[in-house]
N, C-alpha and C positions, 0 to 999 in steps of 0.2 A: 504493500500499499504506500510506503514512503516514497518509493521511486515515482509513482504518479502523482504524489504531493508536489514534489520536487519538479517534475514536468510542469504541472499546473500552476507553479509559482514563477516559473520561467516564461510561461505564456502570459501570465498576468503581468509579468515586467515588460511584455511586449504590446499591452494595451488590449489584452483578450479578456472581454467582460464575460464571456461565456465560462472560461476558466475560473474567473473570480465567483461566478454563480455556483459552479461545481464544487469549489473549495469552501465556500461557504455552507453548503449543503451538507458536507461532510464533517465539518468540524463546529458549526453553529451550536448544537444541543451540548457537546462535551465542553466548549467554550463558556456557554451560559452556565451549566452545573458547576463549573471550576469557579466562575467569577462569582455566583451565587454563593458558595461557600466561603469564599473570600470577603465579601462584602455585606452578605445577609440582606441585600435588598434587590429585589426584582427590578426595577428602574435603572439603578446602577449597574446591575449585571448586564441587562440590554444595551446600557452605554458602552460599558467596556467592550462586548462582542463587537458593537458597531464602529468603535475607535480601533479595534484590531485590524478589520478588514480595510477601514480607512487607511491605516498606515501601510497594509500590505499594498494596496492599491497606488497610492502617491508617493511613496518612499521606495526608491529604486536600488536594488541590490542589498538589502539590509539582512536578507537570509544567507548563510555562507554554509552549503551542504558538507564542507570538509570539516566543519566544527561541532557536527552533531546532527541527530534525527529532526526531520521537519517538525513532527509532532510536540517533540520536546521544545523546540523552539517557539512554536506557535502559543504553547502554554505559558511559557516564560514571558513573551511579549504580552499576555493577558495578564498574567500576574503584575507585571510592572506597571501596567496601564490601570488595572485596578486599583494598586498602591496608591498611585498619583492621583486617582479620581478621589478615593477615600481622604487622601490628605487635603485635597483642594475643598472637599465637602466639609471636614473637619467634625461633622456631627453624624454618627452612625445611629440612626432610629428605624426600627422595623418592627414589626408586629411578630408574634410567635406564630400565627398563622402563615405569613408570608415566609419567614424562615424555614418553616417545616413543611411547606408544599410545594415541591419542584415535581411533581409526578408527571406533568405534562410535557417536561423537558428533558426527560432521561436520555442519556446519551447512548448510542448504539452499543450492543453487547461487546462487540469486539474491540470498541474503543475503549471500554470500560475494564476490559481485561488487559489490554497494552497499558492503559494508565496504571492499574493497581500493580502491574508487574514493575515498570518503571518506578512507581512509588516505593515498593518494596527494595529494590536495588538502591534506591537513593536513602532510605531510612537506613538501610544495612550499613552503606558507606558512611553516614553522618555518625552511627552509632560507634564506628571505629576510631572517630575522633578524639582527641583530647577533651577532658571536661570543659576546660576553659574555651577552646575552639568550637565545641558543640553549642555553649550558650551564647556565643557571639554568633553563629550562623542562625540559630533559633531566633534571637531578638532581630536580627538584620533581614533574613528571608522569610521568616514564618510570622513574625509580629510586625514588621514593615517600618523598625526604627530606623533613622538615619546612624551613620557611623557616630557622629556627634553625639546623639542622643543615648546611644549605647555608651560612651565614654562617660557621659555625664551620670546615667544610672547605675553603671558599674564603678563608678570613682576611679577610672583608669585614664591614663593619656590617650588621646587620639591616636597618636602612633602605634601605640600597644595594640588598639582595637584593629586598626588598619593592618597591622603585622599578622594579627591572630586571622583576619580574614583572608589574607593573601595565603598563609601556610595552609588553612583550613581548605581553601578552594583548590590548591596545588595538591592536596593529599586526596580529595574528592575526585578531582581530575584523574588522578593516576588510579585511583581504586576503580572509577566507573570505566575507564578506558580498558583495564585488565579483564573486566567482567565483560566488556562488549566483545573483547576479541577471544573470548572463551577461556581465558587463562585461570588460574587458581587464584584465589583471593589471598591476599598477604595478610 
């Protein structure tokens, strides 16, 4: 499936609206579900999905197939877009019914399986980090804090936070690359 995604992406870069529609149809439900879990708001989740596809349509050459899978990249774009929108809104309010009712936007089964497998690999890699690095990664990538806010909250120098992020990302990249190539985990 990922080769087709890359092919669609390249066609979009050439201005092919039909390719954009196909890619949208393939990822809209997954991105919505992912965004909803991140934001907890229907409207904001819809905005995130729309913004992701606007970015894909208007920004040329932002995906590099040599750096990773398309599905991972598009989920990262959705995550970053969602965090940016949350920061802009500053106020996260939603009803319990909104948060708990996403049944009409369920992702396809094969997307869920791939997403869960990817998540398990990432959780495994993160669990292999040193405690200090794991805490920084959690605050930065899962709680959406800036490096400066992490430094303030943990009472650490900003340089220390940046160093831990850099080391953690190097370790995760190595660990995930070994796993992708079918090698043994270290």
